[in-house]
All heavy atoms as TSV, in Angstrom:
chain	resi	resn	atom	element	x	y	z
A	1	GLY	N	N	4.180	19.456	-12.624
A	1	GLY	CA	C	3.650	19.342	-11.307
A	1	GLY	C	C	4.522	18.494	-10.416
A	1	GLY	O	O	5.717	18.341	-10.633
A	2	ASN	N	N	3.920	17.948	-9.407
A	2	ASN	CA	C	4.639	17.130	-8.428
A	2	ASN	C	C	5.046	15.773	-8.994
A	2	ASN	O	O	5.915	15.114	-8.445
A	2	ASN	CB	C	3.797	16.924	-7.174
A	2	ASN	CG	C	3.673	18.197	-6.375
A	2	ASN	OD1	O	4.506	19.093	-6.509
A	2	ASN	ND2	N	2.658	18.284	-5.536
A	3	LEU	N	N	4.395	15.333	-10.072
A	3	LEU	CA	C	4.733	14.030	-10.641
A	3	LEU	C	C	6.144	14.021	-11.208
A	3	LEU	O	O	6.799	12.982	-11.243
A	3	LEU	CB	C	3.723	13.634	-11.715
A	3	LEU	CG	C	2.301	13.373	-11.213
A	3	LEU	CD1	C	1.393	13.036	-12.402
A	3	LEU	CD2	C	2.297	12.234	-10.220
A	4	ASP	N	N	6.625	15.179	-11.661
A	4	ASP	CA	C	7.974	15.254	-12.203
A	4	ASP	C	C	9.026	15.064	-11.116
A	4	ASP	O	O	10.131	14.617	-11.381
A	4	ASP	CB	C	8.198	16.597	-12.895
A	4	ASP	CG	C	7.286	16.773	-14.098
A	4	ASP	OD1	O	6.907	15.751	-14.700
A	4	ASP	OD2	O	6.967	17.922	-14.431
A	5	LYS	N	N	8.686	15.376	-9.890
A	5	LYS	CA	C	9.634	15.301	-8.777
A	5	LYS	C	C	9.501	14.007	-7.973
A	5	LYS	O	O	10.221	13.806	-7.019
A	5	LYS	CB	C	9.433	16.493	-7.854
A	5	LYS	CG	C	9.715	17.816	-8.531
A	5	LYS	CD	C	9.441	18.974	-7.621
A	5	LYS	CE	C	9.642	20.285	-8.363
A	5	LYS	NZ	N	9.317	21.435	-7.532
A	6	ALA	N	N	8.578	13.156	-8.364
A	6	ALA	CA	C	8.378	11.907	-7.631
A	6	ALA	C	C	9.591	10.997	-7.804
A	6	ALA	O	O	10.164	10.908	-8.887
A	6	ALA	CB	C	7.125	11.191	-8.133
A	7	PRO	N	N	10.007	10.312	-6.713
A	7	PRO	CA	C	11.160	9.421	-6.831
A	7	PRO	C	C	10.834	8.196	-7.673
A	7	PRO	O	O	9.697	7.721	-7.686
A	7	PRO	CB	C	11.444	9.019	-5.384
A	7	PRO	CG	C	10.142	9.182	-4.693
A	7	PRO	CD	C	9.452	10.323	-5.378
A	8	ALA	N	N	11.821	7.711	-8.377
A	8	ALA	CA	C	11.638	6.505	-9.187
A	8	ALA	C	C	11.621	5.287	-8.264
A	8	ALA	O	O	12.439	5.179	-7.358
A	8	ALA	CB	C	12.767	6.378	-10.191
A	9	HIS	N	N	10.684	4.393	-8.468
A	9	HIS	CA	C	10.620	3.164	-7.694
A	9	HIS	C	C	11.408	2.109	-8.450
A	9	HIS	O	O	11.059	1.731	-9.557
A	9	HIS	CB	C	9.170	2.706	-7.502
A	9	HIS	CG	C	8.397	3.607	-6.614
A	9	HIS	ND1	N	8.553	3.605	-5.252
A	9	HIS	CD2	C	7.485	4.562	-6.888
A	9	HIS	CE1	C	7.758	4.507	-4.724
A	9	HIS	NE2	N	7.096	5.116	-5.699
A	10	ARG	N	N	12.464	1.647	-7.831
A	10	ARG	CA	C	13.312	0.652	-8.471
A	10	ARG	C	C	12.989	-0.720	-7.906
A	10	ARG	O	O	12.920	-0.910	-6.701
A	10	ARG	CB	C	14.773	0.987	-8.253
A	10	ARG	CG	C	15.121	2.348	-8.807
A	10	ARG	CD	C	16.605	2.576	-8.823
A	10	ARG	NE	N	16.905	3.941	-9.169
A	10	ARG	CZ	C	17.061	4.371	-10.403
A	10	ARG	NH1	N	16.917	3.562	-11.404
A	10	ARG	NH2	N	17.352	5.620	-10.642
A	11	VAL	N	N	12.788	-1.670	-8.816
A	11	VAL	CA	C	12.471	-3.045	-8.426
A	11	VAL	C	C	13.479	-3.963	-9.102
A	11	VAL	O	O	13.696	-3.876	-10.306
A	11	VAL	CB	C	11.035	-3.433	-8.846
A	11	VAL	CG1	C	10.763	-4.888	-8.529
A	11	VAL	CG2	C	10.035	-2.534	-8.157
A	12	ASN	N	N	14.091	-4.815	-8.316
A	12	ASN	CA	C	15.042	-5.779	-8.837
A	12	ASN	C	C	14.293	-7.082	-9.091
A	12	ASN	O	O	13.899	-7.771	-8.157
A	12	ASN	CB	C	16.167	-5.977	-7.812
A	12	ASN	CG	C	17.297	-6.799	-8.348
A	12	ASN	OD1	O	17.353	-7.093	-9.534
A	12	ASN	ND2	N	18.198	-7.172	-7.468
A	13	ASP	N	N	14.081	-7.417	-10.363
A	13	ASP	CA	C	13.356	-8.645	-10.715
A	13	ASP	C	C	14.361	-9.780	-10.831
A	13	ASP	O	O	15.073	-9.898	-11.821
A	13	ASP	CB	C	12.603	-8.463	-12.031
A	13	ASP	CG	C	11.675	-9.626	-12.343
A	13	ASP	OD1	O	11.732	-10.652	-11.642
A	13	ASP	OD2	O	10.885	-9.498	-13.287
A	14	VAL	N	N	14.424	-10.621	-9.797
A	14	VAL	CA	C	15.377	-11.731	-9.780
A	14	VAL	C	C	14.715	-13.039	-10.175
A	14	VAL	O	O	15.228	-14.108	-9.890
A	14	VAL	CB	C	16.060	-11.865	-8.397
A	14	VAL	CG1	C	16.897	-10.645	-8.099
A	14	VAL	CG2	C	15.051	-12.117	-7.311
A	15	SER	N	N	13.589	-12.954	-10.863
A	15	SER	CA	C	12.871	-14.165	-11.242
A	15	SER	C	C	13.201	-14.635	-12.652
A	15	SER	O	O	12.840	-15.732	-13.034
A	15	SER	CB	C	11.361	-13.951	-11.118
A	15	SER	OG	O	10.937	-12.947	-12.008
A	16	VAL	N	N	13.887	-13.811	-13.436
A	16	VAL	CA	C	14.178	-14.173	-14.829
A	16	VAL	C	C	15.590	-13.750	-15.220
A	16	VAL	O	O	16.182	-12.860	-14.618
A	16	VAL	CB	C	13.185	-13.509	-15.814
A	16	VAL	CG1	C	11.792	-14.035	-15.641
A	16	VAL	CG2	C	13.200	-12.009	-15.666
A	17	GLY	N	N	16.104	-14.378	-16.251
A	17	GLY	CA	C	17.358	-13.979	-16.886
A	17	GLY	C	C	18.534	-13.845	-15.956
A	17	GLY	O	O	18.782	-14.681	-15.100
A	18	ALA	N	N	19.277	-12.750	-16.128
A	18	ALA	CA	C	20.484	-12.514	-15.350
A	18	ALA	C	C	20.185	-12.311	-13.870
A	18	ALA	O	O	21.048	-12.483	-13.024
A	18	ALA	CB	C	21.228	-11.304	-15.898
A	19	GLY	N	N	18.945	-11.950	-13.544
A	19	GLY	CA	C	18.569	-11.749	-12.148
A	19	GLY	C	C	18.609	-13.017	-11.327
A	19	GLY	O	O	18.664	-12.969	-10.099
A	20	LEU	N	N	18.571	-14.186	-11.970
A	20	LEU	CA	C	18.601	-15.440	-11.233
A	20	LEU	C	C	19.876	-15.581	-10.419
A	20	LEU	O	O	19.857	-16.117	-9.319
A	20	LEU	CB	C	18.442	-16.627	-12.187
A	20	LEU	CG	C	17.069	-16.779	-12.823
A	20	LEU	CD1	C	17.080	-17.907	-13.849
A	20	LEU	CD2	C	16.019	-17.041	-11.770
A	21	LYS	N	N	20.991	-15.075	-10.943
A	21	LYS	CA	C	22.241	-15.116	-10.179
A	21	LYS	C	C	22.148	-14.201	-8.965
A	21	LYS	O	O	22.643	-14.505	-7.898
A	21	LYS	CB	C	23.412	-14.710	-11.060
A	21	LYS	CG	C	23.726	-15.721	-12.138
A	21	LYS	CD	C	24.892	-15.283	-12.994
A	21	LYS	CE	C	25.130	-16.295	-14.094
A	21	LYS	NZ	N	26.216	-15.875	-14.981
A	22	GLY	N	N	21.486	-13.064	-9.134
A	22	GLY	CA	C	21.312	-12.131	-8.022
A	22	GLY	C	C	20.350	-12.643	-6.974
A	22	GLY	O	O	20.369	-12.208	-5.820
A	23	ALA	N	N	19.493	-13.591	-7.348
A	23	ALA	CA	C	18.519	-14.135	-6.403
A	23	ALA	C	C	19.202	-14.842	-5.249
A	23	ALA	O	O	18.679	-14.880	-4.137
A	23	ALA	CB	C	17.571	-15.090	-7.119
A	24	LYS	N	N	20.371	-15.387	-5.478
A	24	LYS	CA	C	21.092	-16.113	-4.424
A	24	LYS	C	C	21.454	-15.206	-3.261
A	24	LYS	O	O	21.529	-15.657	-2.130
A	24	LYS	CB	C	22.342	-16.778	-4.994
A	24	LYS	CG	C	22.009	-17.934	-5.899
A	24	LYS	CD	C	23.255	-18.628	-6.388
A	24	LYS	CE	C	22.874	-19.764	-7.312
A	24	LYS	NZ	N	24.047	-20.497	-7.772
A	25	GLN	N	N	21.646	-13.920	-3.508
A	25	GLN	CA	C	21.987	-13.007	-2.417
A	25	GLN	C	C	20.806	-12.766	-1.482
A	25	GLN	O	O	20.995	-12.391	-0.337
A	25	GLN	CB	C	22.519	-11.693	-2.953
A	25	GLN	CG	C	21.463	-10.779	-3.531
A	25	GLN	CD	C	22.050	-9.515	-4.114
A	25	GLN	OE1	O	23.226	-9.461	-4.452
A	25	GLN	NE2	N	21.227	-8.489	-4.234
A	26	TYR	N	N	19.584	-12.975	-1.954
A	26	TYR	CA	C	18.400	-12.783	-1.122
A	26	TYR	C	C	18.007	-14.040	-0.356
A	26	TYR	O	O	17.250	-13.973	0.598
A	26	TYR	CB	C	17.213	-12.329	-1.982
A	26	TYR	CG	C	17.373	-10.942	-2.522
A	26	TYR	CD1	C	17.827	-10.729	-3.814
A	26	TYR	CD2	C	17.070	-9.831	-1.745
A	26	TYR	CE1	C	17.991	-9.455	-4.317
A	26	TYR	CE2	C	17.231	-8.555	-2.231
A	26	TYR	CZ	C	17.689	-8.376	-3.516
A	26	TYR	OH	O	17.851	-7.106	-4.000
A	27	LEU	N	N	18.499	-15.189	-0.775
A	27	LEU	CA	C	18.106	-16.451	-0.159
A	27	LEU	C	C	18.347	-16.498	1.343
A	27	LEU	O	O	17.443	-16.868	2.093
A	27	LEU	CB	C	18.791	-17.623	-0.863
A	27	LEU	CG	C	18.384	-19.010	-0.389
A	27	LEU	CD1	C	16.886	-19.227	-0.576
A	27	LEU	CD2	C	19.180	-20.074	-1.135
A	28	PRO	N	N	19.515	-16.108	1.860
A	28	PRO	CA	C	19.714	-16.151	3.319
A	28	PRO	C	C	18.713	-15.272	4.082
A	28	PRO	O	O	18.240	-15.649	5.150
A	28	PRO	CB	C	21.137	-15.642	3.508
A	28	PRO	CG	C	21.806	-15.893	2.209
A	28	PRO	CD	C	20.731	-15.745	1.162
A	29	PHE	N	N	18.382	-14.118	3.516
A	29	PHE	CA	C	17.403	-13.236	4.163
A	29	PHE	C	C	16.051	-13.926	4.298
A	29	PHE	O	O	15.428	-13.890	5.347
A	29	PHE	CB	C	17.245	-11.944	3.355
A	29	PHE	CG	C	16.039	-11.156	3.753
A	29	PHE	CD1	C	16.027	-10.402	4.905
A	29	PHE	CD2	C	14.890	-11.196	2.985
A	29	PHE	CE1	C	14.907	-9.688	5.288
A	29	PHE	CE2	C	13.763	-10.487	3.345
A	29	PHE	CZ	C	13.770	-9.728	4.501
A	30	PHE	N	N	15.620	-14.573	3.226
A	30	PHE	CA	C	14.317	-15.230	3.254
A	30	PHE	C	C	14.328	-16.468	4.147
A	30	PHE	O	O	13.333	-16.782	4.790
A	30	PHE	CB	C	13.869	-15.611	1.844
A	30	PHE	CG	C	13.592	-14.414	0.977
A	30	PHE	CD1	C	14.133	-14.314	-0.285
A	30	PHE	CD2	C	12.792	-13.379	1.432
A	30	PHE	CE1	C	13.881	-13.218	-1.083
A	30	PHE	CE2	C	12.536	-12.273	0.651
A	30	PHE	CZ	C	13.077	-12.192	-0.615
A	31	GLN	N	N	15.442	-17.161	4.222
A	31	GLN	CA	C	15.522	-18.352	5.068
A	31	GLN	C	C	15.513	-17.985	6.545
A	31	GLN	O	O	14.881	-18.641	7.352
A	31	GLN	CB	C	16.780	-19.159	4.732
A	31	GLN	CG	C	16.691	-19.871	3.413
A	31	GLN	CD	C	17.970	-20.587	3.059
A	31	GLN	OE1	O	19.062	-20.161	3.415
A	31	GLN	NE2	N	17.843	-21.686	2.321
A	32	ARG	N	N	16.231	-16.913	6.914
A	32	ARG	CA	C	16.309	-16.506	8.317
A	32	ARG	C	C	15.142	-15.632	8.742
A	32	ARG	O	O	14.779	-15.611	9.904
A	32	ARG	CB	C	17.603	-15.731	8.573
A	32	ARG	CG	C	18.802	-16.614	8.685
A	32	ARG	CD	C	20.030	-15.807	9.023
A	32	ARG	NE	N	20.618	-15.368	7.746
A	32	ARG	CZ	C	20.972	-14.127	7.479
A	32	ARG	NH1	N	20.834	-13.178	8.358
A	32	ARG	NH2	N	21.481	-13.809	6.307
A	33	GLY	N	N	14.572	-14.900	7.798
A	33	GLY	CA	C	13.568	-13.904	8.132
A	33	GLY	C	C	12.215	-14.445	8.544
A	33	GLY	O	O	11.408	-13.729	9.110
A	34	GLY	N	N	11.943	-15.695	8.279
A	34	GLY	CA	C	10.630	-16.237	8.607
A	34	GLY	C	C	9.571	-15.714	7.651
A	34	GLY	O	O	9.765	-15.705	6.446
A	35	ARG	N	N	8.495	-15.222	8.197
A	35	ARG	CA	C	7.382	-14.751	7.379
A	35	ARG	C	C	7.714	-13.411	6.733
A	35	ARG	O	O	8.216	-12.492	7.378
A	35	ARG	CB	C	6.151	-14.614	8.259
A	35	ARG	CG	C	4.921	-14.306	7.496
A	35	ARG	CD	C	3.719	-14.304	8.399
A	35	ARG	NE	N	2.555	-14.544	7.587
A	35	ARG	CZ	C	1.455	-15.070	8.001
A	35	ARG	NH1	N	1.344	-15.427	9.254
A	35	ARG	NH2	N	0.452	-15.245	7.193
A	36	VAL	N	N	7.393	-13.288	5.431
A	36	VAL	CA	C	7.671	-12.079	4.672
A	36	VAL	C	C	6.389	-11.637	3.987
A	36	VAL	O	O	5.693	-12.450	3.384
A	36	VAL	CB	C	8.764	-12.352	3.606
A	36	VAL	CG1	C	9.012	-11.119	2.766
A	36	VAL	CG2	C	10.038	-12.826	4.257
A	37	ASN	N	N	6.074	-10.346	4.085
A	37	ASN	CA	C	4.896	-9.809	3.400
A	37	ASN	C	C	5.235	-9.527	1.944
A	37	ASN	O	O	6.297	-9.000	1.642
A	37	ASN	CB	C	4.420	-8.528	4.069
A	37	ASN	CG	C	3.848	-8.775	5.437
A	37	ASN	OD1	O	3.284	-9.831	5.685
A	37	ASN	ND2	N	3.993	-7.814	6.326
A	38	GLY	N	N	4.304	-9.882	1.053
A	38	GLY	CA	C	4.513	-9.645	-0.362
A	38	GLY	C	C	3.194	-9.460	-1.085
A	38	GLY	O	O	2.125	-9.688	-0.536
A	39	ILE	N	N	3.288	-9.040	-2.336
A	39	ILE	CA	C	2.123	-8.797	-3.174
A	39	ILE	C	C	2.255	-9.670	-4.419
A	39	ILE	O	O	3.279	-9.620	-5.108
A	39	ILE	CB	C	2.053	-7.316	-3.591
A	39	ILE	CG1	C	1.997	-6.421	-2.347
A	39	ILE	CG2	C	0.867	-7.071	-4.506
A	39	ILE	CD1	C	2.301	-4.971	-2.641
A	40	VAL	N	N	1.233	-10.447	-4.711
A	40	VAL	CA	C	1.253	-11.267	-5.916
A	40	VAL	C	C	1.052	-10.340	-7.111
A	40	VAL	O	O	0.039	-9.665	-7.225
A	40	VAL	CB	C	0.165	-12.363	-5.882
A	40	VAL	CG1	C	0.120	-13.122	-7.200
A	40	VAL	CG2	C	0.392	-13.306	-4.721
A	41	GLU	N	N	2.052	-10.293	-7.990
A	41	GLU	CA	C	1.968	-9.441	-9.171
A	41	GLU	C	C	1.300	-10.144	-10.341
A	41	GLU	O	O	0.568	-9.529	-11.095
A	41	GLU	CB	C	3.373	-9.019	-9.612
A	41	GLU	CG	C	3.958	-7.916	-8.804
A	41	GLU	CD	C	5.191	-7.345	-9.467
A	41	GLU	OE1	O	5.755	-7.969	-10.380
A	41	GLU	OE2	O	5.589	-6.251	-9.054
A	42	PHE	N	N	1.604	-11.431	-10.506
A	42	PHE	CA	C	1.131	-12.134	-11.685
A	42	PHE	C	C	1.052	-13.618	-11.376
A	42	PHE	O	O	1.970	-14.180	-10.793
A	42	PHE	CB	C	2.105	-11.896	-12.842
A	42	PHE	CG	C	1.646	-12.444	-14.156
A	42	PHE	CD1	C	0.659	-11.820	-14.874
A	42	PHE	CD2	C	2.202	-13.597	-14.664
A	42	PHE	CE1	C	0.236	-12.324	-16.091
A	42	PHE	CE2	C	1.791	-14.110	-15.876
A	42	PHE	CZ	C	0.800	-13.467	-16.592
A	43	VAL	N	N	-0.046	-14.246	-11.765
A	43	VAL	CA	C	-0.203	-15.689	-11.591
A	43	VAL	C	C	0.063	-16.342	-12.945
A	43	VAL	O	O	-0.667	-16.118	-13.905
A	43	VAL	CB	C	-1.612	-16.050	-11.075
A	43	VAL	CG1	C	-1.774	-17.553	-10.974
A	43	VAL	CG2	C	-1.866	-15.393	-9.730
A	44	LEU	N	N	1.128	-17.138	-12.995
A	44	LEU	CA	C	1.507	-17.811	-14.234
A	44	LEU	C	C	0.670	-19.060	-14.446
A	44	LEU	O	O	0.276	-19.374	-15.564
A	44	LEU	CB	C	2.986	-18.168	-14.200
A	44	LEU	CG	C	3.918	-16.965	-14.029
A	44	LEU	CD1	C	5.303	-17.404	-13.601
A	44	LEU	CD2	C	3.987	-16.190	-15.319
A	45	SER	N	N	0.420	-19.792	-13.371
A	45	SER	CA	C	-0.433	-20.982	-13.394
A	45	SER	C	C	-0.849	-21.256	-11.954
A	45	SER	O	O	-0.570	-20.452	-11.071
A	45	SER	CB	C	0.308	-22.173	-14.002
A	45	SER	OG	O	1.374	-22.566	-13.171
A	46	GLY	N	N	-1.480	-22.373	-11.705
A	46	GLY	CA	C	-1.973	-22.681	-10.365
A	46	GLY	C	C	-0.901	-22.769	-9.307
A	46	GLY	O	O	-1.154	-22.535	-8.133
A	47	HIS	N	N	0.339	-23.064	-9.686
A	47	HIS	CA	C	1.406	-23.221	-8.700
A	47	HIS	C	C	2.610	-22.302	-8.961
A	47	HIS	O	O	3.593	-22.364	-8.251
A	47	HIS	CB	C	1.869	-24.676	-8.671
A	47	HIS	CG	C	2.477	-25.147	-9.956
A	47	HIS	ND1	N	1.711	-25.488	-11.038
A	47	HIS	CD2	C	3.762	-25.285	-10.329
A	47	HIS	CE1	C	2.514	-25.844	-12.028
A	47	HIS	NE2	N	3.755	-25.727	-11.628
A	48	ARG	N	N	2.519	-21.452	-9.964
A	48	ARG	CA	C	3.603	-20.519	-10.267
A	48	ARG	C	C	3.076	-19.092	-10.278
A	48	ARG	O	O	2.052	-18.801	-10.876
A	48	ARG	CB	C	4.219	-20.851	-11.629
A	48	ARG	CG	C	4.922	-22.187	-11.642
A	48	ARG	CD	C	5.576	-22.464	-12.964
A	48	ARG	NE	N	6.551	-21.427	-13.263
A	48	ARG	CZ	C	6.855	-21.037	-14.503
A	48	ARG	NH1	N	6.265	-21.577	-15.542
A	48	ARG	NH2	N	7.750	-20.100	-14.700
A	49	PHE	N	N	3.811	-18.194	-9.622
A	49	PHE	CA	C	3.407	-16.801	-9.547
A	49	PHE	C	C	4.624	-15.922	-9.327
A	49	PHE	O	O	5.694	-16.402	-8.963
A	49	PHE	CB	C	2.384	-16.591	-8.425
A	49	PHE	CG	C	2.843	-17.121	-7.094
A	49	PHE	CD1	C	3.516	-16.312	-6.204
A	49	PHE	CD2	C	2.591	-18.435	-6.739
A	49	PHE	CE1	C	3.942	-16.800	-4.979
A	49	PHE	CE2	C	3.000	-18.936	-5.519
A	49	PHE	CZ	C	3.688	-18.114	-4.637
A	50	LYS	N	N	4.458	-14.620	-9.581
A	50	LYS	CA	C	5.501	-13.646	-9.309
A	50	LYS	C	C	5.087	-12.861	-8.076
A	50	LYS	O	O	3.966	-12.374	-7.991
A	50	LYS	CB	C	5.702	-12.712	-10.495
A	50	LYS	CG	C	6.344	-13.396	-11.679
A	50	LYS	CD	C	6.604	-12.443	-12.793
A	50	LYS	CE	C	7.953	-11.818	-12.554
A	50	LYS	NZ	N	8.413	-11.054	-13.730
A	51	LEU	N	N	6.002	-12.726	-7.139
A	51	LEU	CA	C	5.732	-12.100	-5.856
A	51	LEU	C	C	6.641	-10.898	-5.681
A	51	LEU	O	O	7.864	-11.015	-5.797
A	51	LEU	CB	C	5.983	-13.119	-4.743
A	51	LEU	CG	C	5.655	-12.724	-3.331
A	51	LEU	CD1	C	4.150	-12.544	-3.174
A	51	LEU	CD2	C	6.140	-13.800	-2.380
A	52	HIS	N	N	6.036	-9.723	-5.423
A	52	HIS	CA	C	6.809	-8.497	-5.173
A	52	HIS	C	C	6.930	-8.311	-3.668
A	52	HIS	O	O	5.930	-8.350	-2.946
A	52	HIS	CB	C	6.120	-7.293	-5.812
A	52	HIS	CG	C	6.805	-6.009	-5.488
A	52	HIS	ND1	N	8.078	-5.711	-5.912
A	52	HIS	CD2	C	6.395	-4.946	-4.769
A	52	HIS	CE1	C	8.415	-4.514	-5.463
A	52	HIS	NE2	N	7.400	-4.032	-4.764
A	53	ILE	N	N	8.155	-8.107	-3.195
A	53	ILE	CA	C	8.410	-7.890	-1.768
A	53	ILE	C	C	8.879	-6.448	-1.613
A	53	ILE	O	O	10.052	-6.131	-1.841
A	53	ILE	CB	C	9.446	-8.893	-1.245
A	53	ILE	CG1	C	8.919	-10.304	-1.510
A	53	ILE	CG2	C	9.721	-8.668	0.228
A	53	ILE	CD1	C	9.915	-11.386	-1.315
A	54	PRO	N	N	7.960	-5.542	-1.254
A	54	PRO	CA	C	8.275	-4.110	-1.206
A	54	PRO	C	C	9.417	-3.760	-0.248
A	54	PRO	O	O	10.231	-2.891	-0.542
A	54	PRO	CB	C	6.974	-3.455	-0.744
A	54	PRO	CG	C	5.916	-4.447	-0.985
A	54	PRO	CD	C	6.564	-5.794	-0.917
A	55	LYS	N	N	9.493	-4.428	0.901
A	55	LYS	CA	C	10.517	-4.112	1.889
A	55	LYS	C	C	11.921	-4.284	1.318
A	55	LYS	O	O	12.825	-3.524	1.634
A	55	LYS	CB	C	10.341	-5.012	3.117
A	55	LYS	CG	C	11.317	-4.730	4.221
A	55	LYS	CD	C	11.075	-5.616	5.409
A	55	LYS	CE	C	12.110	-5.383	6.485
A	55	LYS	NZ	N	11.954	-6.293	7.604
A	56	GLU	N	N	12.098	-5.274	0.450
A	56	GLU	CA	C	13.399	-5.548	-0.148
A	56	GLU	C	C	13.539	-4.951	-1.549
A	56	GLU	O	O	14.629	-4.969	-2.114
A	56	GLU	CB	C	13.630	-7.054	-0.229
A	56	GLU	CG	C	13.749	-7.714	1.116
A	56	GLU	CD	C	14.937	-7.173	1.915
A	56	GLU	OE1	O	16.044	-7.050	1.358
A	56	GLU	OE2	O	14.748	-6.867	3.093
A	57	GLY	N	N	12.436	-4.473	-2.127
A	57	GLY	CA	C	12.476	-3.919	-3.478
A	57	GLY	C	C	12.827	-4.973	-4.507
A	57	GLY	O	O	13.579	-4.725	-5.437
A	58	VAL	N	N	12.265	-6.172	-4.329
A	58	VAL	CA	C	12.614	-7.285	-5.199
A	58	VAL	C	C	11.358	-8.028	-5.632
A	58	VAL	O	O	10.361	-8.045	-4.924
A	58	VAL	CB	C	13.598	-8.235	-4.467
A	58	VAL	CG1	C	12.949	-8.921	-3.305
A	58	VAL	CG2	C	14.200	-9.252	-5.394
A	59	THR	N	N	11.402	-8.603	-6.834
A	59	THR	CA	C	10.333	-9.455	-7.337
A	59	THR	C	C	10.919	-10.843	-7.552
A	59	THR	O	O	11.966	-10.986	-8.188
A	59	THR	CB	C	9.777	-8.917	-8.665
A	59	THR	OG1	O	9.220	-7.629	-8.417
A	59	THR	CG2	C	8.686	-9.817	-9.208
A	60	VAL	N	N	10.264	-11.848	-6.992
A	60	VAL	CA	C	10.743	-13.221	-7.088
A	60	VAL	C	C	9.648	-14.112	-7.646
A	60	VAL	O	O	8.480	-13.757	-7.636
A	60	VAL	CB	C	11.213	-13.764	-5.718
A	60	VAL	CG1	C	12.388	-12.988	-5.195
A	60	VAL	CG2	C	10.082	-13.752	-4.714
A	61	SER	N	N	10.052	-15.274	-8.109
A	61	SER	CA	C	9.121	-16.273	-8.585
A	61	SER	C	C	9.420	-17.563	-7.818
A	61	SER	O	O	10.185	-18.404	-8.286
A	61	SER	CB	C	9.279	-16.481	-10.088
A	61	SER	OG	O	8.324	-17.395	-10.548
A	62	PRO	N	N	8.852	-17.704	-6.610
A	62	PRO	CA	C	9.180	-18.868	-5.779
A	62	PRO	C	C	8.637	-20.160	-6.373
A	62	PRO	O	O	7.661	-20.156	-7.107
A	62	PRO	CB	C	8.505	-18.560	-4.446
A	62	PRO	CG	C	7.433	-17.603	-4.770
A	62	PRO	CD	C	7.879	-16.843	-5.974
A	63	GLN	N	N	9.290	-21.251	-6.028
A	63	GLN	CA	C	8.837	-22.561	-6.452
A	63	GLN	C	C	8.451	-23.336	-5.209
A	63	GLN	O	O	9.227	-23.438	-4.263
A	63	GLN	CB	C	9.940	-23.283	-7.213
A	63	GLN	CG	C	10.285	-22.577	-8.500
A	63	GLN	CD	C	11.342	-23.345	-9.275
A	63	GLN	OE1	O	11.744	-24.414	-8.897
A	63	GLN	NE2	N	11.774	-22.760	-10.372
A	64	ALA	N	N	7.250	-23.871	-5.204
A	64	ALA	CA	C	6.744	-24.592	-4.046
A	64	ALA	C	C	7.441	-25.940	-3.909
A	64	ALA	O	O	7.705	-26.619	-4.882
A	64	ALA	CB	C	5.251	-24.793	-4.163
A	65	THR	N	N	7.756	-26.292	-2.664
A	65	THR	CA	C	8.252	-27.621	-2.338
A	65	THR	C	C	7.240	-28.255	-1.407
A	65	THR	O	O	6.229	-27.643	-1.061
A	65	THR	CB	C	9.631	-27.554	-1.664
A	65	THR	OG1	O	9.509	-26.865	-0.422
A	65	THR	CG2	C	10.650	-26.843	-2.547
A	66	SER	N	N	7.524	-29.412	-0.937
A	66	SER	CA	C	6.556	-30.103	-0.081
A	66	SER	C	C	6.366	-29.411	1.261
A	66	SER	O	O	5.307	-29.500	1.858
A	66	SER	CB	C	6.995	-31.545	0.147
A	66	SER	OG	O	8.265	-31.560	0.780
A	67	ASP	N	N	7.362	-28.683	1.749
A	67	ASP	CA	C	7.244	-28.079	3.078
A	67	ASP	C	C	7.320	-26.563	3.099
A	67	ASP	O	O	6.943	-25.935	4.066
A	67	ASP	CB	C	8.299	-28.647	4.019
A	67	ASP	CG	C	9.718	-28.422	3.512
A	67	ASP	OD1	O	9.872	-28.081	2.332
A	67	ASP	OD2	O	10.647	-28.595	4.299
A	68	SER	N	N	7.823	-25.927	2.036
A	68	SER	CA	C	7.958	-24.467	2.045
A	68	SER	C	C	8.196	-23.966	0.627
A	68	SER	O	O	8.145	-24.724	-0.334
A	68	SER	CB	C	9.137	-24.063	2.938
A	68	SER	OG	O	10.348	-24.538	2.385
A	69	PHE	N	N	8.484	-22.684	0.529
A	69	PHE	CA	C	8.838	-22.087	-0.748
A	69	PHE	C	C	10.328	-21.881	-0.778
A	69	PHE	O	O	10.946	-21.548	0.222
A	69	PHE	CB	C	8.139	-20.729	-0.932
A	69	PHE	CG	C	6.668	-20.860	-1.164
A	69	PHE	CD1	C	5.771	-20.582	-0.156
A	69	PHE	CD2	C	6.201	-21.243	-2.399
A	69	PHE	CE1	C	4.419	-20.692	-0.375
A	69	PHE	CE2	C	4.839	-21.360	-2.625
A	69	PHE	CZ	C	3.959	-21.079	-1.606
A	70	ILE	N	N	10.913	-22.055	-1.964
A	70	ILE	CA	C	12.342	-21.790	-2.112
A	70	ILE	C	C	12.548	-20.736	-3.159
A	70	ILE	O	O	11.689	-20.443	-3.943
A	70	ILE	CB	C	13.145	-23.049	-2.478
A	70	ILE	CG1	C	12.617	-23.663	-3.768
A	70	ILE	CG2	C	13.137	-24.025	-1.330
A	70	ILE	CD1	C	13.461	-24.776	-4.297
């Protein structure tokens, strides 16, 4: 059926392993872009979570600081 012809959704997970080096390429976008829409995929604990950003096709695990997320 049509499911065989559906495009593959590719997500770049830069929250773990080798993706951490690739995360640096997204940092300027997030710093300049201001507010970014995302979907919480997984809550690791009260202050740690994985966030999927569909517009960029990337999954990140931000770390909270006193004034913002990095």
